[in-house]
C-alpha positions as CSV (number, residue, x, y, z in Angstrom):
1,M,112.6,-98.9,-24.9
2,P,110.7,-95.7,-24.4
3,L,108.5,-94.0,-27.0
4,S,107.1,-90.5,-26.6
5,N,103.3,-89.9,-26.5
6,V,103.8,-87.7,-29.5
7,S,105.0,-90.8,-31.4
8,R,102.2,-92.8,-30.0
9,R,99.5,-90.4,-31.1
10,R,100.8,-90.2,-34.6
11,T,101.7,-93.8,-35.4
12,L,100.6,-96.3,-32.8
13,Q,96.9,-96.8,-33.8
14,A,97.8,-96.9,-37.4
15,G,100.5,-99.5,-36.8
16,L,98.3,-101.8,-34.8
17,A,95.8,-101.8,-37.6
18,L,98.2,-102.9,-40.2
19,G,98.0,-106.6,-40.9
20,T,97.8,-109.6,-38.6
21,A,101.1,-111.4,-39.2
22,P,104.2,-110.0,-37.6
23,L,107.4,-109.4,-39.6
24,L,109.3,-111.7,-37.2
25,G,108.3,-114.0,-34.4
26,A,104.9,-115.0,-33.2
27,P,102.0,-112.7,-32.4
28,A,101.9,-111.4,-28.8
29,A,99.5,-113.0,-26.4
30,A,96.8,-110.8,-24.8
31,A,97.7,-111.8,-21.3
32,T,100.2,-113.7,-19.1
33,P,98.8,-116.4,-16.8
34,L,99.3,-115.9,-13.1
35,N,101.2,-119.1,-12.6
36,R,103.7,-118.8,-15.5
37,S,107.4,-119.0,-14.5
38,N,110.6,-119.7,-16.3
39,S,112.6,-120.3,-13.2
40,N,113.3,-123.9,-14.3
41,M,113.9,-123.0,-18.0
42,A,117.1,-124.4,-19.4
43,L,119.4,-121.6,-20.7
44,T,120.1,-121.4,-24.4
45,T,123.5,-123.0,-25.2
46,Q,124.1,-121.8,-28.8
47,W,125.2,-118.3,-29.7
48,D,122.0,-116.5,-30.3
49,K,123.1,-112.9,-30.0
50,T,122.4,-110.0,-32.4
51,F,126.1,-109.4,-32.8
52,P,129.0,-111.7,-33.9
53,Q,131.0,-113.6,-31.3
54,S,134.5,-112.2,-30.6
55,P,137.5,-114.5,-30.8
56,Q,139.2,-112.3,-28.2
57,V,136.7,-113.1,-25.5
58,A,135.7,-116.2,-23.6
59,H,131.9,-116.4,-23.1
60,Q,130.0,-118.3,-20.4
61,K,126.3,-118.5,-19.4
62,V,125.8,-118.1,-15.6
63,T,122.9,-117.7,-13.1
64,F,122.7,-116.1,-9.7
65,K,120.0,-114.9,-7.3
66,N,119.1,-111.5,-6.2
67,R,118.1,-110.7,-2.6
68,F,114.5,-111.5,-3.4
69,G,115.4,-115.0,-4.4
70,I,114.8,-114.6,-8.1
71,T,117.3,-116.4,-10.3
72,L,118.9,-114.1,-12.9
73,A,120.5,-115.3,-16.2
74,A,123.5,-113.6,-17.6
75,D,126.3,-113.8,-20.1
76,L,129.8,-113.6,-18.6
77,Y,132.6,-112.3,-20.8
78,R,136.3,-112.5,-20.1
79,P,139.3,-111.4,-22.1
80,R,141.1,-114.6,-23.3
81,N,144.6,-113.2,-22.7
82,R,144.0,-112.0,-19.2
83,G,147.1,-113.2,-17.4
84,S,147.1,-114.0,-13.7
85,E,146.2,-110.6,-12.2
86,K,142.7,-109.9,-10.9
87,L,140.8,-107.7,-13.3
88,P,138.2,-104.9,-12.9
89,A,134.6,-105.9,-13.7
90,L,131.5,-104.2,-15.2
91,V,127.9,-105.2,-14.8
92,V,125.7,-104.3,-17.8
93,S,122.0,-104.1,-18.6
94,G,119.5,-102.4,-20.8
95,P,117.7,-101.1,-22.7
96,F,114.3,-101.3,-21.0
97,G,112.5,-104.2,-22.7
98,A,115.6,-105.6,-24.3
99,V,117.6,-108.8,-23.5
100,K,121.2,-109.5,-22.9
101,E,121.5,-110.9,-26.4
102,Q,121.0,-107.4,-27.8
103,V,122.6,-104.1,-26.7
104,S,124.0,-105.0,-23.3
105,G,125.7,-108.0,-24.6
106,L,127.4,-106.0,-27.4
107,Y,128.6,-103.5,-24.8
108,A,129.8,-106.3,-22.5
109,Q,131.7,-108.2,-25.1
110,T,133.3,-105.1,-26.5
111,L,134.5,-103.9,-23.1
112,A,135.7,-107.4,-22.3
113,E,137.9,-107.1,-25.4
114,R,139.5,-104.1,-23.7
115,G,140.4,-106.0,-20.5
116,F,137.3,-106.0,-18.3
117,V,135.4,-109.0,-16.9
118,T,131.8,-108.1,-17.9
119,L,128.4,-109.5,-17.0
120,A,125.4,-108.7,-19.2
121,F,122.2,-109.8,-17.4
122,D,118.5,-110.1,-18.1
123,P,116.5,-108.2,-15.4
124,S,114.0,-110.0,-13.2
125,F,110.8,-111.3,-15.0
126,T,112.4,-110.9,-18.5
127,G,114.4,-112.9,-21.0
128,E,115.9,-116.0,-19.5
129,S,115.8,-114.7,-15.9
130,G,113.2,-116.1,-13.5
131,G,110.4,-114.4,-11.6
132,E,106.7,-114.2,-11.8
133,V,104.8,-112.5,-13.4
134,R,106.5,-112.4,-16.8
135,N,107.1,-109.1,-18.6
136,V,106.6,-107.0,-15.5
137,A,109.0,-104.2,-14.6
138,S,109.8,-102.9,-11.2
139,A,111.9,-99.9,-10.2
140,E,113.0,-101.7,-7.0
141,F,113.6,-105.1,-8.5
142,F,115.6,-103.9,-11.5
143,T,117.7,-101.7,-9.3
144,E,118.4,-104.7,-7.0
145,D,119.4,-106.7,-10.0
146,F,122.4,-104.5,-10.6
147,S,123.6,-105.1,-7.0
148,A,123.0,-108.8,-7.4
149,A,125.2,-108.8,-10.5
150,V,127.9,-107.1,-8.4
151,D,127.5,-109.9,-5.8
152,H,128.2,-112.4,-8.6
153,V,131.2,-110.9,-10.3
154,G,132.7,-109.9,-6.9
155,L,133.0,-113.5,-5.9
156,L,134.8,-114.6,-9.1
157,R,138.4,-115.5,-8.5
158,D,139.8,-113.4,-11.4
159,V,137.9,-110.2,-10.4
160,D,139.1,-107.5,-8.0
161,R,135.9,-106.8,-6.1
162,D,137.1,-103.3,-5.2
163,R,137.1,-102.4,-8.9
164,V,133.5,-103.0,-10.1
165,G,131.6,-100.5,-12.2
166,A,128.1,-100.5,-13.8
167,V,126.8,-99.7,-17.3
168,G,123.2,-98.9,-17.8
169,I,121.8,-98.4,-21.3
170,C,118.6,-96.6,-22.2
171,G,115.8,-97.3,-19.6
172,L,118.1,-99.4,-17.3
173,S,120.4,-96.3,-16.9
174,G,118.2,-95.0,-14.1
175,M,118.4,-98.3,-12.3
176,A,122.2,-98.4,-12.6
177,L,122.4,-94.9,-11.1
178,T,119.9,-95.7,-8.4
179,A,121.8,-98.8,-7.5
180,A,124.9,-96.8,-7.0
181,T,123.2,-94.4,-4.7
182,G,122.8,-97.2,-2.2
183,D,125.6,-99.6,-3.1
184,S,129.1,-98.2,-2.6
185,R,130.6,-101.3,-4.1
186,I,129.7,-99.8,-7.5
187,K,132.8,-97.6,-7.9
188,A,131.8,-95.9,-11.2
189,V,128.7,-95.6,-13.4
190,A,128.4,-95.0,-17.1
191,T,125.1,-94.6,-19.0
192,A,124.3,-94.6,-22.7
193,S,121.1,-93.1,-24.2
194,M,119.8,-92.6,-20.7
195,Y,116.0,-92.7,-20.0
196,D,114.6,-92.1,-16.6
197,M,111.7,-94.6,-16.6
198,S,110.0,-93.3,-13.5
199,R,109.9,-89.8,-15.0
200,S,108.9,-91.0,-18.4
201,M,106.0,-93.1,-17.1
202,S,104.7,-90.7,-14.5
203,R,105.3,-87.4,-16.3
204,S,105.6,-88.4,-20.0
205,Y,107.9,-87.1,-22.6
206,K,109.5,-83.8,-21.5
207,N,107.0,-83.7,-18.6
208,S,104.1,-83.2,-21.0
209,Y,101.4,-84.8,-18.9
210,T,99.0,-82.3,-17.3
211,L,97.9,-82.9,-13.7
212,E,94.6,-84.1,-15.1
213,Q,96.3,-86.6,-17.4
214,R,98.4,-88.0,-14.6
215,H,95.2,-88.6,-12.6
216,K,93.6,-90.3,-15.6
217,V,96.6,-92.6,-16.0
218,I,96.5,-93.5,-12.3
219,D,92.8,-94.3,-12.5
220,H,93.4,-96.3,-15.7
221,L,96.1,-98.4,-14.0
222,S,93.9,-98.8,-10.9
223,Q,91.0,-100.1,-12.9
224,Q,93.3,-102.5,-14.8
225,R,94.2,-104.0,-11.4
226,W,90.5,-104.8,-10.9
227,A,90.4,-106.4,-14.3
228,D,93.5,-108.5,-13.7
229,A,92.2,-109.6,-10.3
230,E,88.9,-110.7,-11.8
231,T,90.3,-112.6,-14.8
232,G,93.3,-114.1,-12.9
233,T,95.6,-113.0,-15.7
234,Y,97.9,-110.0,-16.2
235,A,96.9,-108.0,-19.3
236,L,99.5,-106.5,-21.5
237,G,99.6,-102.8,-22.3
238,Y,101.7,-99.7,-22.9
239,H,104.2,-98.8,-20.2
240,E,104.1,-95.2,-21.3
241,V,100.4,-94.5,-21.5
242,P,99.5,-92.3,-24.5
243,F,96.5,-90.1,-25.1
244,D,94.7,-89.6,-28.4
245,S,93.8,-86.2,-29.9
246,N,90.5,-86.3,-27.9
247,G,92.3,-86.7,-24.6
248,Q,91.4,-90.4,-24.2
249,I,93.8,-93.1,-23.2
250,V,95.0,-95.3,-26.0
251,K,95.3,-99.0,-25.3
252,G,97.4,-101.7,-27.0
253,T,99.3,-104.9,-26.5
254,R,102.5,-104.3,-28.4
255,V,105.4,-101.9,-27.7
256,L,106.1,-101.7,-31.4
257,P,103.7,-102.2,-34.3
258,E,104.0,-105.3,-36.4
259,R,104.6,-103.2,-39.5
260,L,105.9,-99.7,-39.7
261,P,103.2,-97.1,-40.7
262,A,104.0,-95.0,-43.7
263,D,103.8,-91.8,-41.7
264,A,105.9,-93.0,-38.8
265,D,108.0,-90.3,-37.2
266,P,111.8,-90.6,-36.9
267,V,111.8,-91.8,-33.3
268,L,109.4,-94.7,-33.9
269,T,111.2,-95.5,-37.1
270,A,114.6,-95.7,-35.3
271,F,113.3,-98.1,-32.7
272,F,111.4,-100.2,-35.2
273,N,114.5,-100.5,-37.4
274,Y,116.4,-102.0,-34.5
275,Y,114.0,-104.2,-32.7
276,R,111.7,-105.3,-35.5
277,T,114.3,-106.1,-38.2
278,P,117.1,-108.7,-38.3
279,R,119.5,-106.0,-37.2
280,G,118.3,-106.2,-33.6
281,F,115.3,-108.6,-33.4
282,H,115.4,-111.2,-30.6
283,A,112.5,-113.6,-29.8
284,R,112.9,-113.1,-26.1
285,S,112.9,-109.3,-26.3
286,I,109.7,-107.6,-25.1
287,N,110.4,-104.7,-27.5
288,S,110.7,-107.1,-30.5
289,T,107.7,-109.2,-29.9
290,T,105.2,-108.1,-27.2
291,A,104.7,-105.6,-24.4
292,W,105.0,-105.1,-20.6
293,T,102.1,-105.9,-18.3
294,A,99.6,-103.1,-18.4
295,T,100.1,-102.3,-14.7
296,T,103.9,-102.0,-15.0
297,P,103.8,-98.2,-14.6
298,V,102.4,-98.4,-11.1
299,S,105.7,-98.7,-9.3
300,F,107.3,-96.1,-11.5
301,F,104.6,-93.6,-10.3
302,E,105.3,-94.5,-6.7
303,F,109.1,-94.7,-6.7
304,P,111.2,-92.0,-8.5
305,M,114.6,-93.1,-9.8
306,A,117.9,-91.5,-8.7
307,A,116.2,-89.4,-6.0
308,N,119.5,-89.5,-4.0
309,I,121.9,-89.1,-6.9
310,D,124.1,-86.8,-4.9
311,M,125.1,-89.9,-2.8
312,I,127.1,-91.4,-5.7
313,A,129.9,-88.8,-5.3
314,P,132.8,-88.9,-4.9
315,R,132.4,-91.9,-7.2
316,P,132.4,-90.8,-10.9
317,I,129.5,-90.7,-13.4
318,M,129.8,-90.6,-17.2
319,L,126.6,-89.9,-19.2
320,V,126.9,-90.7,-22.9
321,H,124.2,-89.5,-25.3
322,G,123.6,-88.9,-29.0
323,A,123.7,-85.1,-29.7
324,N,120.6,-85.6,-31.9
325,A,118.7,-87.9,-29.6
326,H,115.1,-87.0,-28.6
327,S,116.0,-88.3,-25.1
328,R,119.1,-86.1,-24.7
329,Y,117.5,-84.0,-21.9
330,Y,117.5,-87.0,-19.5
331,S,121.3,-87.1,-19.5
332,E,121.5,-83.3,-19.3
333,D,119.2,-83.1,-16.3
334,V,121.0,-85.9,-14.5
335,Y,124.3,-84.1,-15.2
336,K,123.0,-80.9,-13.6
337,A,121.7,-82.8,-10.6
338,A,124.7,-85.0,-9.9
339,S,127.7,-83.9,-7.9
340,N,131.3,-84.0,-9.2
341,P,133.1,-86.0,-10.6
342,K,130.8,-86.2,-13.6
343,E,131.1,-86.1,-17.4
344,L,128.6,-85.6,-20.1
345,V,129.6,-87.0,-23.5
346,L,127.5,-85.9,-26.5
347,V,128.2,-87.9,-29.6
348,P,127.9,-85.8,-32.8
349,D,125.5,-86.9,-35.5
350,A,124.0,-89.7,-33.3
351,D,120.4,-90.3,-32.2
352,H,119.1,-92.4,-29.4
353,V,119.3,-95.8,-31.1
354,D,122.6,-95.2,-32.8
355,L,124.2,-95.9,-29.5
356,Y,122.6,-99.3,-29.4
357,D,124.9,-101.0,-32.0
358,D,126.7,-98.5,-34.2
359,L,130.3,-99.3,-33.5
360,K,131.4,-96.2,-35.4
361,K,129.4,-93.9,-33.0
362,I,129.5,-95.7,-29.6
363,P,132.5,-94.0,-27.9
364,F,134.1,-97.2,-26.5
365,D,137.4,-95.4,-26.3
366,R,135.9,-92.9,-23.9
367,L,134.1,-95.6,-21.9
368,D,137.3,-97.7,-21.7
369,A,139.4,-94.7,-20.5
370,F,136.7,-93.7,-18.0
371,F,136.5,-97.1,-16.3
372,K,140.3,-97.7,-16.4
373,Q,140.8,-94.4,-14.7
374,S,137.9,-94.9,-12.2
375,L,138.6,-98.5,-11.3
376,R,142.4,-98.2,-10.8
């Protein structure tokens, strides 16, 4: 879940100063021990999603490994009345810092109602998936996770492995597109509320970092590595590093404040109203309760996403974005860079977060038609 530096400067320090008890969940820890791993953690068996369970869909918890040996946890959704023919499949993840019980699960279940076998997964190091260190993001690992999800669904007996697509939401959109540049088994890609996390972290909102600021962020991250090495822990911090009005880096240990400041801008308010309220809160969600490791941006400075996006063609791309979203330019820029076939769908009267869970605004009919046409 990305936030612009503009939002950070105006609201973040005020939000962190408000109160000590969170609205929901426990306070975030200041650091994650080096040896912490959830690779042996039992998966939750009860329905703990932020959306109701569909009677039209059969749900199953599954695990599988990526090529780095990390065990990923996922929710597998199948249409109940699916007959005997093999079905097309979709692998789904995002937003950045969310879990499969939130947005990706809603997309997966809804598309399963429309006849697809779908798999919503937690990326490495997050949610119920394994991997050390917890709450660290990696451009390469998260991209690999999409291909590992394709491995899993392609081996299911009721799936046609030649008809597999990918759905990336918000910050995982860049990983879905990047995976498709190097994995031709992904026959079509759709994104929703796209964010390019490498561009966001290394250039900031609308490329607003100056060259001096970029160097300051790199120096900040480099010094944080020394601090982590000395303490033997991994400190938490902002994955999009903000600057205050004096040009100094702002530090913090939560993606979102515990309470919404009175002067919060519309972007922060929209994210808060999803992740920090019963509407979208989940205890395993980084965005709901905590933050990424402070050195998370390192790989996103080093490895730009979708650098070879022209390699996806002739496989199709659909980019879905709210017409009023602050992040709309990411989809528009990818649309310009990508080769045909491609489609940009702008949803009227929708912002970035509306496409997380507003069933009246998410264009599931368009997504359904796109994948049924693309995965014939």
